[in-house]
All heavy atoms as an XYZ file, in Angstrom:
930
protein
N    -219.683    -86.114     19.197
C    -218.949    -84.868     19.335
C    -217.460    -85.179     19.183
O    -216.920    -86.007     19.893
C    -219.242    -84.259     20.713
C    -218.547    -82.963     20.969
S    -218.870    -82.240     22.606
C    -220.410    -81.421     22.321
N    -216.813    -84.513     18.244
C    -215.377    -84.753     18.067
C    -214.576    -83.879     19.025
O    -215.122    -83.049     19.747
C    -214.954    -84.549     16.607
C    -215.040    -83.110     16.130
O    -215.245    -82.211     16.967
O    -214.889    -82.886     14.914
N    -213.269    -84.091     19.049
C    -212.400    -83.387     20.000
C    -212.455    -81.871     19.832
O    -212.442    -81.134     20.817
C    -210.955    -83.866     19.856
C    -210.755    -85.254     20.435
O    -211.625    -85.710     21.198
O    -209.712    -85.868     20.129
N    -212.503    -81.392     18.584
C    -212.554    -79.939     18.357
C    -213.849    -79.342     18.889
O    -213.843    -78.264     19.486
C    -212.401    -79.621     16.867
C    -210.991    -79.860     16.366
O    -210.048    -79.861     17.212
O    -210.813    -80.068     15.151
N    -214.960    -80.040     18.675
C    -216.245    -79.558     19.197
C    -216.223    -79.525     20.715
O    -216.720    -78.581     21.335
C    -217.395    -80.451     18.719
C    -217.673    -80.307     17.240
O    -217.280    -79.267     16.659
O    -218.278    -81.226     16.657
N    -215.662    -80.556     21.319
C    -215.588    -80.612     22.778
C    -214.706    -79.481     23.314
O    -215.059    -78.815     24.286
C    -215.061    -81.964     23.253
C    -215.015    -82.071     24.739
C    -216.176    -82.275     25.468
C    -213.814    -81.945     25.420
C    -216.145    -82.354     26.855
C    -213.772    -82.022     26.802
C    -214.939    -82.230     27.520
N    -213.561    -79.227     22.673
C    -212.672    -78.142     23.093
C    -213.359    -76.789     22.964
O    -213.229    -75.936     23.840
C    -211.378    -78.155     22.280
C    -210.462    -79.307     22.642
O    -210.642    -79.893     23.725
O    -209.566    -79.615     21.824
N    -214.101    -76.592     21.867
C    -214.835    -75.338     21.684
C    -215.892    -75.173     22.771
O    -216.055    -74.088     23.334
C    -215.507    -75.293     20.307
C    -214.502    -75.137     19.177
O    -213.335    -74.749     19.461
O    -214.870    -75.405     18.021
N    -216.627    -76.235     23.058
C    -217.646    -76.194     24.106
C    -217.013    -75.878     25.457
O    -217.507    -75.035     26.199
C    -218.386    -77.536     24.169
C    -219.311    -77.634     25.346
C    -220.546    -77.000     25.346
C    -218.945    -78.360     26.479
C    -221.395    -77.071     26.438
C    -219.792    -78.436     27.580
C    -221.006    -77.793     27.548
O    -221.836    -77.865     28.638
N    -215.899    -76.546     25.761
C    -215.202    -76.337     27.028
C    -214.742    -74.881     27.170
O    -214.894    -74.272     28.218
C    -214.018    -77.299     27.114
C    -213.502    -77.461     28.521
O    -214.319    -77.501     29.463
O    -212.266    -77.547     28.681
N    -214.210    -74.317     26.101
C    -213.771    -72.915     26.128
C    -214.949    -71.970     26.340
O    -214.856    -71.004     27.094
C    -213.039    -72.551     24.842
C    -211.562    -72.901     24.860
C    -210.843    -72.278     23.682
N    -211.279    -72.837     22.410
C    -210.805    -73.961     21.877
N    -209.869    -74.637     22.494
N    -211.244    -74.391     20.722
N    -216.055    -72.239     25.685
C    -217.243    -71.385     25.822
C    -217.804    -71.440     27.244
O    -218.211    -70.424     27.795
C    -218.326    -71.797     24.815
C    -218.031    -71.370     23.408
C    -217.916    -69.860     23.265
O    -218.738    -69.115     23.836
O    -216.986    -69.416     22.571
N    -217.806    -72.624     27.847
C    -218.307    -72.761     29.216
C    -217.397    -72.027     30.187
O    -217.871    -71.319     31.092
C    -218.447    -74.261     29.588
C    -218.732    -74.442     31.059
C    -219.542    -74.908     28.750
N    -216.087    -72.153     30.029
C    -215.139    -71.436     30.888
C    -215.274    -69.926     30.721
O    -215.221    -69.176     31.696
C    -213.700    -71.863     30.584
C    -213.332    -73.213     31.127
C    -213.142    -73.205     32.635
O    -212.796    -72.148     33.219
O    -213.330    -74.258     33.234
N    -215.449    -69.463     29.503
C    -215.612    -68.038     29.250
C    -216.906    -67.524     29.891
O    -216.927    -66.446     30.496
C    -215.609    -67.760     27.748
C    -215.710    -66.297     27.331
C    -214.589    -65.461     27.938
C    -215.696    -66.189     25.806
N    -217.974    -68.291     29.794
C    -219.240    -67.904     30.432
C    -219.079    -67.834     31.946
O    -219.614    -66.929     32.596
C    -220.347    -68.889     30.049
N    -218.337    -68.780     32.523
C    -218.095    -68.771     33.963
C    -217.286    -67.538     34.359
O    -217.603    -66.861     35.344
C    -217.365    -70.042     34.391
C    -217.066    -70.182     35.868
C    -218.350    -70.225     36.681
C    -216.242    -71.444     36.112
N    -216.265    -67.207     33.606
C    -215.472    -66.009     33.887
C    -216.345    -64.755     33.824
O    -216.257    -63.874     34.683
C    -214.290    -65.870     32.928
C    -213.673    -64.505     33.024
C    -212.861    -64.172     34.104
C    -213.961    -63.520     32.083
C    -212.327    -62.899     34.235
C    -213.437    -62.247     32.214
C    -212.626    -61.946     33.286
O    -212.111    -60.682     33.411
N    -217.180    -64.673     32.803
C    -218.059    -63.501     32.669
C    -219.028    -63.400     33.838
O    -219.302    -62.314     34.327
C    -218.810    -63.558     31.347
C    -217.916    -63.239     30.171
C    -218.657    -63.292     28.869
N    -217.796    -62.859     27.782
C    -217.895    -63.303     26.556
N    -218.816    -64.193     26.237
N    -217.075    -62.856     25.630
N    -219.557    -64.539     34.287
C    -220.435    -64.527     35.461
C    -219.670    -64.044     36.687
O    -220.160    -63.213     37.450
C    -221.016    -65.917     35.720
C    -221.964    -65.954     36.884
C    -222.580    -67.320     37.106
O    -222.802    -68.068     36.132
O    -222.841    -67.650     38.276
N    -218.451    -64.553     36.882
C    -217.603    -64.105     37.996
C    -217.413    -62.592     37.942
O    -217.586    -61.897     38.930
C    -216.253    -64.826     37.952
C    -215.203    -64.170     38.817
C    -215.172    -64.390     40.180
C    -214.267    -63.298     38.255
C    -214.218    -63.767     40.983
C    -213.322    -62.676     39.040
C    -213.298    -62.913     40.405
O    -212.368    -62.287     41.193
N    -217.060    -62.097     36.785
C    -216.823    -60.660     36.614
C    -218.077    -59.847     36.962
O    -217.979    -58.778     37.546
C    -216.405    -60.397     35.167
C    -216.014    -58.973     34.877
C    -215.824    -58.735     33.411
N    -217.082    -59.044     32.742
C    -217.199    -59.275     31.452
N    -216.153    -59.262     30.673
N    -218.363    -59.528     30.912
N    -219.241    -60.381     36.648
C    -220.494    -59.677     36.920
C    -220.883    -59.697     38.391
O    -221.534    -58.779     38.867
C    -221.630    -60.278     36.095
C    -221.479    -60.003     34.602
O    -220.700    -59.092     34.230
O    -222.123    -60.707     33.810
N    -220.491    -60.744     39.134
C    -220.954    -60.882     40.521
C    -219.909    -60.536     41.574
O    -220.257    -60.341     42.730
C    -221.497    -62.309     40.805
C    -222.631    -62.647     39.862
C    -220.407    -63.351     40.782
N    -218.642    -60.451     41.224
C    -217.580    -60.281     42.223
C    -217.795    -59.043     43.088
O    -217.483    -59.058     44.282
C    -216.180    -60.279     41.564
C    -215.971    -59.045     40.695
C    -215.087    -60.409     42.614
N    -218.346    -58.004     42.549
C    -218.563    -56.780     43.309
C    -219.598    -56.905     44.413
O    -219.687    -56.052     45.295
N    -220.373    -57.980     44.418
C    -221.413    -58.190     45.421
C    -220.886    -58.884     46.681
O    -221.640    -59.080     47.628
C    -222.542    -59.036     44.841
C    -223.208    -58.428     43.645
C    -224.202    -59.384     43.021
O    -224.800    -60.203     43.716
N    -224.367    -59.304     41.723
N    -219.598    -59.270     46.674
C    -219.057    -60.071     47.764
C    -217.882    -59.383     48.439
O    -217.142    -58.627     47.821
C    -218.635    -61.449     47.246
C    -219.799    -62.241     46.737
C    -220.149    -62.211     45.398
C    -220.559    -63.002     47.600
C    -221.229    -62.930     44.927
C    -221.638    -63.716     47.149
C    -221.985    -63.684     45.804
N    -217.716    -59.691     49.722
C    -216.656    -59.070     50.521
C    -215.376    -59.898     50.533
O    -214.281    -59.354     50.606
C    -217.162    -58.883     51.958
C    -216.180    -58.176     52.863
C    -216.762    -57.897     54.229
C    -215.743    -57.174     55.092
N    -216.251    -56.894     56.429
N    -215.494    -61.222     50.489
C    -214.327    -62.107     50.635
C    -214.111    -62.960     49.387
O    -215.059    -63.392     48.734
C    -214.514    -63.059     51.821
C    -214.642    -62.367     53.135
C    -215.894    -62.123     53.705
C    -213.522    -61.933     53.842
C    -216.015    -61.484     54.924
C    -213.638    -61.290     55.064
C    -214.888    -61.074     55.593
O    -215.011    -60.433     56.797
N    -212.833    -63.240     49.137
C    -212.412    -64.215     48.134
C    -211.742    -65.335     48.905
O    -210.821    -65.094     49.688
C    -211.414    -63.588     47.132
C    -210.888    -64.632     46.176
C    -212.051    -62.411     46.408
N    -212.214    -66.573     48.706
C    -211.712    -67.718     49.463
C    -211.245    -68.784     48.480
O    -211.945    -69.108     47.526
C    -212.811    -68.318     50.373
C    -213.361    -67.255     51.328
C    -212.269    -69.497     51.151
C    -214.615    -66.626     50.858
N    -210.062    -69.328     48.759
C    -209.515    -70.383     47.918
C    -209.118    -71.559     48.791
O    -208.407    -71.399     49.782
C    -208.307    -69.856     47.153
C    -207.783    -70.807     46.126
C    -206.658    -70.206     45.312
O    -206.197    -69.090     45.621
O    -206.236    -70.881     44.365
N    -209.604    -72.743     48.410
C    -209.192    -73.982     49.053
C    -208.507    -74.839     47.996
O    -208.402    -74.428     46.837
C    -210.404    -74.746     49.644
O    -211.205    -75.238     48.576
C    -211.217    -73.865     50.574
N    -208.066    -76.026     48.388
C    -207.395    -76.883     47.413
C    -208.359    -77.389     46.345
O    -207.943    -77.786     45.270
C    -206.688    -78.063     48.103
C    -207.579    -79.210     48.502
C    -208.331    -78.996     49.815
O    -208.214    -77.939     50.442
O    -209.072    -79.906     50.207
N    -209.661    -77.350     46.617
C    -210.634    -77.894     45.674
C    -211.496    -76.859     44.980
O    -211.998    -77.108     43.886
C    -211.547    -78.874     46.405
C    -210.778    -80.093     46.891
C    -211.682    -81.191     47.286
N    -212.572    -81.530     46.183
C    -213.669    -82.219     46.340
N    -214.025    -82.658     47.518
N    -214.439    -82.498     45.312
N    -211.709    -75.703     45.612
C    -212.662    -74.744     45.076
C    -212.221    -73.301     45.298
O    -211.378    -73.010     46.133
C    -214.035    -74.888     45.745
C    -214.754    -76.166     45.525
C    -215.612    -76.098     44.275
N    -216.513    -77.229     44.172
C    -216.176    -78.421     43.728
N    -214.953    -78.676     43.377
N    -217.072    -79.378     43.634
N    -212.873    -72.427     44.575
C    -212.716    -70.983     44.698
C    -214.095    -70.432     45.008
O    -215.078    -70.801     44.358
C    -212.192    -70.430     43.368
C    -212.019    -68.946     43.341
C    -210.862    -68.361     43.814
C    -213.016    -68.131     42.826
C    -210.699    -66.988     43.775
C    -212.864    -66.768     42.785
C    -211.697    -66.193     43.261
N    -214.195    -69.556     46.019
C    -215.481    -69.029     46.461
C    -215.431    -67.517     46.591
O    -214.384    -66.937     46.865
C    -215.842    -69.566     47.860
C    -215.852    -71.053     48.006
C    -214.708    -71.735     48.402
C    -217.013    -71.781     47.789
C    -214.713    -73.112     48.567
C    -217.033    -73.166     47.952
C    -215.878    -73.817     48.340
O    -215.890    -75.182     48.506
N    -216.594    -66.911     46.470
C    -216.834    -65.528     46.867
C    -217.875    -65.609     47.971
O    -218.824    -66.391     47.873
C    -217.387    -64.708     45.704
C    -216.499    -64.590     44.472
C    -217.274    -63.911     43.343
C    -215.238    -63.814     44.790
N    -217.716    -64.828     49.034
C    -218.668    -64.888     50.150
C    -218.743    -63.545     50.861
O    -217.838    -62.727     50.762
C    -218.268    -65.980     51.136
N    -219.835    -63.363     51.588
C    -219.999    -62.152     52.385
C    -219.766    -62.380     53.864
O    -219.657    -61.429     54.627
C    -221.382    -61.540     52.153
C    -221.432    -60.812     50.832
O    -220.488    -60.132     50.463
N    -222.518    -60.979     50.106
N    -219.674    -63.632     54.290
C    -219.421    -63.963     55.695
C    -218.557    -65.215     55.736
O    -218.901    -66.222     55.111
C    -220.754    -64.207     56.416
C    -220.557    -64.524     57.882
O    -219.832    -63.780     58.564
O    -221.127    -65.535     58.342
N    -217.421    -65.145     56.447
C    -216.479    -66.269     56.499
C    -215.993    -66.453     57.929
O    -215.643    -65.488     58.608
C    -215.246    -66.019     55.598
C    -214.261    -67.167     55.698
C    -215.660    -65.789     54.169
N    -215.965    -67.710     58.368
C    -215.359    -68.074     59.643
C    -214.377    -69.205     59.375
O    -214.742    -70.207     58.763
C    -216.426    -68.550     60.653
O    -217.402    -67.529     60.799
C    -215.800    -68.855     61.996
N    -213.146    -69.035     59.834
C    -212.116    -70.059     59.667
C    -211.600    -70.442     61.042
O    -211.135    -69.586     61.797
C    -210.968    -69.523     58.801
C    -209.805    -70.477     58.550
C    -210.273    -71.716     57.789
C    -208.703    -69.766     57.787
N    -211.717    -71.733     61.373
C    -211.251    -72.227     62.665
C    -210.263    -73.363     62.457
O    -210.462    -74.229     61.613
C    -212.426    -72.751     63.496
C    -213.430    -71.699     63.869
C    -214.562    -72.279     64.692
O    -214.289    -73.130     65.558
O    -215.709    -71.882     64.447
N    -209.217    -73.346     63.271
C    -208.254    -74.448     63.270
C    -208.642    -75.390     64.405
O    -208.877    -74.956     65.539
C    -206.842    -73.922     63.502
C    -205.817    -75.020     63.595
C    -204.453    -74.464     63.894
N    -203.577    -75.513     64.381
C    -202.308    -75.605     64.099
N    -201.729    -74.685     63.355
N    -201.578    -76.591     64.584
N    -208.695    -76.681     64.090
C    -208.995    -77.706     65.085
C    -207.780    -78.619     65.221
O    -207.302    -79.174     64.232
C    -210.217    -78.540     64.670
C    -211.477    -77.733     64.580
N    -212.229    -77.423     65.680
C    -212.102    -77.173     63.517
C    -213.279    -76.716     65.305
N    -213.223    -76.546     63.993
N    -207.282    -78.748     66.450
C    -206.133    -79.607     66.702
C    -206.614    -80.983     67.153
O    -207.518    -81.089     67.983
C    -205.234    -78.991     67.778
C    -204.579    -77.715     67.284
O    -203.947    -77.758     66.212
O    -204.722    -76.680     67.958
N    -205.994    -82.002     66.587
C    -206.252    -83.378     67.008
C    -204.992    -83.893     67.687
O    -204.009    -83.167     67.829
C    -206.627    -84.264     65.807
O    -205.521    -84.333     64.910
C    -207.848    -83.717     65.083
N    -204.993    -85.142     68.066
C    -203.842    -85.694     68.784
C    -202.554    -85.625     67.968
O    -201.486    -85.335     68.499
C    -204.139    -87.139     69.190
C    -203.062    -87.741     70.044
C    -203.423    -89.148     70.505
O    -204.602    -89.517     70.481
O    -202.488    -89.871     70.888
N    -202.659    -85.896     66.659
C    -201.450    -85.966     65.834
C    -201.434    -84.976     64.674
O    -200.462    -84.951     63.912
C    -201.287    -87.378     65.262
C    -201.163    -88.421     66.320
N    -200.029    -88.567     67.084
C    -202.039    -89.353     66.761
C    -200.205    -89.559     67.943
N    -201.432    -90.045     67.770
N    -202.468    -84.200     64.520
C    -202.545    -83.330     63.351
C    -203.512    -82.182     63.641
O    -203.942    -81.999     64.765
C    -203.038    -84.136     62.147
C    -202.490    -83.617     60.826
O    -201.976    -82.486     60.783
O    -202.602    -84.353     59.825
N    -203.845    -81.429     62.631
C    -204.857    -80.390     62.758
C    -205.591    -80.288     61.426
O    -205.126    -80.770     60.394
C    -204.237    -79.038     63.136
C    -203.317    -78.467     62.101
C    -203.798    -77.621     61.117
C    -201.960    -78.781     62.115
C    -202.948    -77.106     60.156
C    -201.101    -78.259     61.166
C    -201.600    -77.416     60.185
N    -206.753    -79.668     61.454
C    -207.511    -79.405     60.236
C    -208.225    -78.071     60.385
O    -208.318    -77.516     61.476
C    -208.498    -80.534     59.925
C    -209.614    -80.689     60.935
C    -210.839    -80.063     60.742
C    -209.452    -81.468     62.079
C    -211.871    -80.201     61.665
C    -210.472    -81.619     63.002
C    -211.675    -80.976     62.781
O    -212.684    -81.111     63.692
N    -208.699    -77.557     59.257
C    -209.420    -76.291     59.237
C    -210.893    -76.547     58.972
O    -211.245    -77.396     58.152
C    -208.875    -75.364     58.140
C    -207.453    -74.955     58.356
C    -206.434    -75.513     57.603
C    -207.138    -74.011     59.324
C    -205.117    -75.135     57.794
C    -205.817    -73.631     59.528
C    -204.804    -74.191     58.756
N    -211.724    -75.781     59.660
C    -213.154    -75.767     59.381
C    -213.488    -74.374     58.869
O    -213.275    -73.374     59.542
C    -213.965    -76.077     60.630
C    -215.449    -76.070     60.379
C    -216.260    -76.443     61.604
O    -215.669    -76.626     62.700
O    -217.488    -76.526     61.479
N    -213.990    -74.336     57.673
C    -214.316    -73.089     57.000
C    -215.827    -73.037     56.812
O    -216.413    -73.952     56.234
C    -213.605    -73.056     55.645
C    -213.832    -71.900     54.705
C    -213.308    -70.609     55.314
C    -213.150    -72.175     53.376
N    -216.455    -71.990     57.334
C    -217.894    -71.809     57.183
C    -218.129    -70.494     56.460
O    -217.596    -69.457     56.859
C    -218.594    -71.787     58.559
O    -218.234    -72.960     59.274
C    -220.095    -71.725     58.403
N    -218.924    -70.552     55.393
C    -219.203    -69.361     54.591
C    -220.709    -69.217     54.398
O    -221.420    -70.217     54.273
C    -218.535    -69.480     53.218
C    -217.031    -69.598     53.272
S    -216.318    -70.009     51.665
C    -216.581    -71.779     51.620
N    -221.173    -67.971     54.362
C    -222.576    -67.677     54.096
C    -222.674    -66.693     52.952
O    -221.786    -65.859     52.761
C    -223.247    -67.090     55.343
C    -223.312    -68.121     56.450
O    -223.851    -69.201     56.281
N    -222.722    -67.780     57.582
N    -223.784    -66.784     52.210
C    -224.013    -65.934     51.043
C    -222.844    -66.124     50.084
O    -221.965    -65.279     49.966
C    -224.175    -64.477     51.470
C    -224.621    -63.577     50.333
O    -225.151    -64.101     49.329
O    -224.439    -62.356     50.446
N    -222.832    -67.250     49.384
C    -221.653    -67.739     48.667
C    -221.927    -67.894     47.169
O    -223.011    -68.284     46.757
C    -221.223    -69.108     49.238
C    -219.987    -69.639     48.550
C    -221.018    -69.021     50.736
N    -220.896    -67.607     46.386
C    -220.862    -67.941     44.960
C    -219.688    -68.892     44.773
O    -218.585    -68.633     45.251
C    -220.664    -66.683     44.112
C    -220.679    -66.928     42.642
C    -221.773    -66.976     41.821
C    -219.541    -67.149     41.790
N    -221.397    -67.214     40.524
C    -220.031    -67.325     40.481
C    -218.179    -67.214     42.014
C    -219.184    -67.555     39.401
C    -217.332    -67.456     40.944
C    -217.835    -67.622     39.655
N    -219.921    -70.016     44.078
C    -218.915    -71.063     43.909
C    -218.428    -71.085     42.465
O    -219.228    -71.172     41.534
C    -219.506    -72.453     44.260
C    -218.444    -73.538     44.153
C    -220.156    -72.438     45.621
N    -217.096    -71.015     42.298
C    -216.510    -71.142     40.962
C    -216.485    -72.624     40.623
O    -215.604    -73.367     41.056
C    -215.091    -70.575     40.948
C    -214.422    -70.668     39.607
C    -213.975    -71.795     38.985
C    -214.127    -69.589     38.722
N    -213.426    -71.493     37.783
C    -213.503    -70.146     37.593
C    -214.319    -68.220     38.786
C    -213.073    -69.354     36.519
C    -213.881    -67.449     37.726
C    -213.270    -68.017     36.609
N    -217.473    -73.058     39.873
C    -217.555    -74.465     39.471
C    -218.337    -74.525     38.173
O    -219.535    -74.248     38.138
C    -218.246    -75.289     40.559
C    -218.220    -76.774     40.269
O    -218.006    -77.167     39.100
O    -218.411    -77.557     41.203
N    -217.656    -74.878     37.119
C    -218.250    -74.878     35.792
C    -219.386    -75.900     35.673
O    -220.275    -75.737     34.845
C    -217.156    -75.104     34.716
C    -216.664    -76.528     34.751
C    -217.638    -74.703     33.347
N    -219.403    -76.918     36.509
C    -220.394    -77.984     36.384
C    -221.649    -77.765     37.219
O    -222.564    -78.567     37.183
C    -219.752    -79.328     36.744
C    -218.585    -79.616     35.833
C    -217.281    -79.543     36.298
C    -218.789    -79.912     34.490
C    -216.207    -79.787     35.457
C    -217.729    -80.146     33.636
C    -216.439    -80.088     34.129
O    -215.389    -80.309     33.288
N    -221.712    -76.679     37.988
C    -222.908    -76.376     38.787
C    -223.915    -75.600     37.945
O    -223.551    -74.685     37.224
C    -222.550    -75.504     39.987
C    -221.884    -76.212     41.099
C    -221.563    -75.163     42.174
N    -221.286    -75.781     43.425
C    -222.200    -76.088     44.333
N    -223.447    -75.797     44.131
N    -221.850    -76.664     45.451
N    -225.178    -75.940     38.108
C    -226.228    -75.154     37.457
C    -226.472    -73.854     38.210
O    -226.704    -72.816     37.615
C    -227.532    -75.948     37.393
C    -227.433    -77.091     36.414
O    -226.696    -77.029     35.453
N    -228.185    -78.141     36.665
N    -226.472    -73.926     39.528
C    -226.699    -72.756     40.364
C    -225.484    -72.563     41.258
O    -225.253    -73.328     42.185
C    -227.959    -72.944     41.212
C    -228.326    -71.695     41.986
O    -227.667    -70.646     41.800
O    -229.261    -71.752     42.796
N    -224.707    -71.532     40.976
C    -223.479    -71.300     41.729
C    -223.701    -70.465     42.989
O    -222.803    -70.304     43.783
C    -222.443    -70.648     40.819
C    -221.866    -71.661     39.837
C    -220.885    -71.033     38.896
N    -221.491    -70.495     37.707
C    -221.872    -71.213     36.661
N    -221.732    -72.513     36.676
N    -222.401    -70.645     35.606
N    -224.900    -69.926     43.166
C    -225.214    -69.170     44.380
C    -225.719    -70.131     45.450
O    -226.653    -70.888     45.229
C    -226.273    -68.100     44.100
C    -225.755    -66.992     43.244
C    -225.919    -67.021     41.864
C    -225.085    -65.914     43.809
C    -225.433    -66.000     41.075
C    -224.595    -64.886     43.018
C    -224.770    -64.935     41.650
N    -225.065    -70.106     46.620
C    -225.368    -71.042     47.697
C    -225.574    -70.248     48.982
O    -224.845    -69.285     49.245
C    -224.208    -72.055     47.881
C    -224.523    -73.060     48.955
C    -223.875    -72.738     46.571
N    -226.537    -70.670     49.791
C    -226.810    -69.968     51.049
C    -225.661    -70.136     52.039
O    -225.234    -69.181     52.677
C    -228.110    -70.489     51.655
C    -228.530    -69.758     52.891
C    -229.884    -70.236     53.383
C    -230.287    -69.449     54.615
N    -231.611    -69.820     55.071
N    -225.157    -71.372     52.200
C    -224.037    -71.601     53.115
C    -223.203    -72.784     52.637
O    -223.705    -73.685     51.984
C    -224.523    -71.836     54.545
O    -225.269    -73.022     54.615
N    -221.923    -72.729     53.003
C    -220.976    -73.794     52.649
C    -220.110    -74.071     53.869
O    -219.667    -73.142     54.544
C    -220.072    -73.377     51.462
C    -219.012    -74.433     51.193
C    -220.898    -73.092     50.222
N    -219.863    -75.347     54.119
C    -218.949    -75.761     55.194
C    -217.898    -76.672     54.579
O    -218.230    -77.639     53.901
C    -219.717    -76.496     56.281
C    -218.845    -76.946     57.431
C    -219.712    -77.560     58.530
N    -218.908    -78.159     59.547
C    -218.935    -79.451     59.859
N    -219.766    -80.265     59.255
N    -218.149    -79.909     60.805
N    -216.627    -76.353     54.832
C    -215.514    -77.117     54.278
C    -214.620    -77.556     55.429
O    -214.261    -76.742     56.283
C    -214.687    -76.267     53.283
C    -213.481    -77.041     52.791
C    -215.556    -75.788     52.131
N    -214.258    -78.833     55.440
C    -213.256    -79.365     56.361
C    -212.064    -79.778     55.519
O    -212.216    -80.521     54.542
C    -213.793    -80.565     57.129
C    -215.044    -80.323     57.968
C    -215.520    -81.627     58.590
C    -214.786    -79.296     59.046
N    -210.866    -79.310     55.890
C    -209.704    -79.603     55.069
C    -208.427    -79.634     55.902
O    -208.311    -78.918     56.899
C    -209.560    -78.567     53.927
O    -208.433    -78.913     53.123
C    -209.400    -77.163     54.466
N    -207.499    -80.458     55.459
C    -206.155    -80.493     56.032
C    -205.201    -79.608     55.227
O    -204.059    -79.418     55.610
C    -205.606    -81.928     56.036
C    -206.304    -82.829     57.001
C    -207.334    -83.656     56.583
C    -205.943    -82.848     58.342
C    -207.969    -84.491     57.484
C    -206.581    -83.673     59.249
C    -207.602    -84.499     58.813
N    -205.670    -79.087     54.122
C    -204.844    -78.296     53.206
C    -204.960    -76.803     53.521
O    -205.755    -76.377     54.343
C    -205.295    -78.541     51.764
C    -205.317    -79.991     51.355
C    -203.951    -80.492     51.065
C    -204.049    -81.934     50.565
N    -202.865    -82.424     50.007
N    -204.172    -76.020     52.798
C    -204.177    -74.570     52.972
C    -205.524    -73.965     52.600
O    -206.208    -74.443     51.693
C    -203.107    -73.924     52.092
C    -201.709    -74.213     52.575
O    -201.559    -74.589     53.752
O    -200.773    -74.052     51.785
N    -205.869    -72.899     53.294
C    -207.047    -72.095     52.993
C    -206.586    -70.652     52.907
O    -205.863    -70.165     53.776
C    -208.126    -72.234     54.090
C    -209.295    -71.306     53.811
C    -208.587    -73.676     54.221
N    -206.985    -69.966     51.860
C    -206.632    -68.567     51.670
C    -207.914    -67.734     51.702
O    -208.821    -67.974     50.911
C    -205.912    -68.385     50.330
C    -205.406    -66.982     50.148
O    -204.925    -66.366     51.083
N    -205.524    -66.479     48.931
N    -207.990    -66.783     52.627
C    -209.137    -65.887     52.739
C    -208.630    -64.468     52.556
O    -207.731    -64.027     53.269
C    -209.842    -66.026     54.109
C    -210.995    -65.040     54.212
C    -210.313    -67.445     54.342
N    -209.192    -63.763     51.589
C    -208.798    -62.382     51.317
C    -210.026    -61.485     51.385
O    -211.107    -61.878     50.961
C    -208.200    -62.257     49.919
C    -206.937    -63.065     49.726
C    -206.405    -62.959     48.307
O    -206.818    -62.038     47.558
O    -205.582    -63.802     47.940
N    -209.833    -60.301     51.923
C    -210.884    -59.294     51.899
C    -210.711    -58.525     50.602
O    -209.618    -58.022     50.305
C    -210.781    -58.343     53.109
C    -211.854    -57.259     53.031
C    -210.875    -59.108     54.410
N    -211.775    -58.467     49.819
C    -211.716    -57.728     48.560
C    -211.512    -56.253     48.825
O    -212.051    -55.705     49.772
C    -213.019    -57.882     47.778
C    -213.162    -59.200     47.079
C    -214.321    -59.180     46.081
N    -214.106    -58.178     45.049
C    -214.765    -57.025     44.978
N    -215.674    -56.696     45.843
N    -214.507    -56.169     44.011
N    -210.760    -55.612     47.972
C    -210.604    -54.167     48.050
C    -211.844    -53.476     47.506
O    -212.658    -54.072     46.812
N    -211.978    -52.217     47.824
C    -213.122    -51.459     47.328
C    -213.030    -51.191     45.831
O    -214.023    -51.045     45.159
C    -213.246    -50.125     48.063
C    -213.683    -50.320     49.504
O    -214.304    -51.352     49.803
O    -213.399    -49.435     50.327
N    -211.818    -51.136     45.330
C    -211.628    -50.853     43.911
C    -211.679    -52.153     43.118
O    -210.964    -53.103     43.413
C    -210.275    -50.177     43.684
C    -210.027    -49.813     42.248
C    -208.703    -49.112     42.086
C    -208.466    -48.855     40.623
N    -207.125    -48.417     40.350
N    -212.543    -52.190     42.111
C    -212.628    -53.361     41.251
C    -211.411    -53.415     40.337
O    -210.923    -52.388     39.861
C    -213.895    -53.339     40.398
C    -215.136    -53.624     41.219
O    -215.003    -54.321     42.243
O    -216.219    -53.154     40.837
N    -210.940    -54.605     40.085
C    -209.812    -54.828     39.194
C    -210.237    -54.522     37.763
O    -211.271    -54.982     37.301
C    -209.345    -56.277     39.287
C    -208.265    -56.711     38.326
C    -206.964    -55.993     38.671
C    -208.077    -58.203     38.377
N    -209.437    -53.744     37.094
C    -209.704    -53.452     35.692
C    -208.538    -53.975     34.871
O    -207.390    -53.620     35.108
C    -209.873    -51.952     35.472
C    -211.149    -51.406     36.082
C    -211.397    -49.962     35.676
O    -210.958    -49.565     34.583
O    -212.019    -49.264     36.469
N    -208.864    -54.828     33.908
C    -207.841    -55.378     33.032
C    -207.411    -54.334     32.018
O    -208.241    -53.521     31.566
C    -208.392    -56.591     32.282
C    -208.692    -57.819     33.116
C    -209.347    -58.887     32.237
C    -207.444    -58.372     33.743
N    -206.142    -54.354     31.641
C    -205.720    -53.467     30.547
C    -206.521    -53.793     29.287
O    -206.935    -54.940     29.084
C    -204.235    -53.825     30.360
C    -203.832    -54.478     31.630
C    -205.055    -55.137     32.180
N    -206.755    -52.805     28.464
C    -207.594    -52.986     27.267
C    -207.091    -54.127     26.380
O    -207.882    -54.853     25.800
C    -207.675    -51.691     26.479
C    -208.463    -50.620     27.195
C    -208.830    -49.501     26.271
C    -209.530    -48.389     26.998
N    -210.794    -48.710     27.550
N    -205.764    -54.299     26.293
C    -205.242    -55.362     25.436
C    -205.512    -56.754     25.996
O    -205.438    -57.753     25.296
C    -203.741    -55.188     25.176
C    -202.867    -55.204     26.392
C    -202.676    -53.840     27.037
O    -203.334    -52.860     26.649
O    -201.849    -53.755     27.944
N    -205.868    -56.865     27.296
C    -206.194    -58.154     27.907
C    -207.692    -58.350     28.093
O    -208.127    -59.430     28.480
C    -205.500    -58.301     29.255
C    -203.979    -58.307     29.242
C    -203.444    -58.386     30.660
C    -203.463    -59.452     28.404
N    -208.490    -57.329     27.860
C    -209.931    -57.404     28.061
C    -210.571    -58.355     27.051
O    -210.122    -58.472     25.916
C    -210.550    -56.021     27.960
N    -211.633    -59.003     27.498
C    -212.384    -59.899     26.619
C    -213.437    -59.087     25.893
O    -214.197    -58.346     26.492
C    -213.072    -61.003     27.434
C    -212.122    -61.934     28.169
C    -212.907    -62.826     29.102
C    -211.332    -62.758     27.185
N    -213.481    -59.227     24.584
C    -214.513    -58.527     23.809
C    -215.824    -59.266     23.970
O    -215.877    -60.481     24.026
C    -214.138    -58.491     22.332
C    -212.897    -57.654     22.090
O    -212.670    -56.682     22.837
O    -212.162    -57.997     21.171
N    -216.884    -58.504     24.041
C    -218.207    -59.141     24.186
C    -219.015    -58.963     22.955
O    -219.115    -58.090     22.281
C    -218.933    -58.557     25.404
C    -218.224    -58.976     26.634
C    -219.075    -58.741     27.885
O    -220.304    -58.621     27.774
O    -218.503    -58.686     28.950
């Protein structure tokens, strides 16, 4: 496989992942971002744990979709993340985001 073929394959896989995200995002209540992953979930618990010299976050999610191009099955029953980095948890709005027609992907 030459570089152009690999780039084309990589673009197609990313586009397929985006399309899957667009199709499933409406099924989830929360959007969660960590330093390593992006998740959609219907149940989220975030706890801060203090240690003697530092602190970390424990993030527990249920009914989860994982943004990861290398996973065969992105739907997961539960996920637990321990991290010292930032965690962003957002409640999705009821209104789905609609891209302007000039930015929409043709299918």
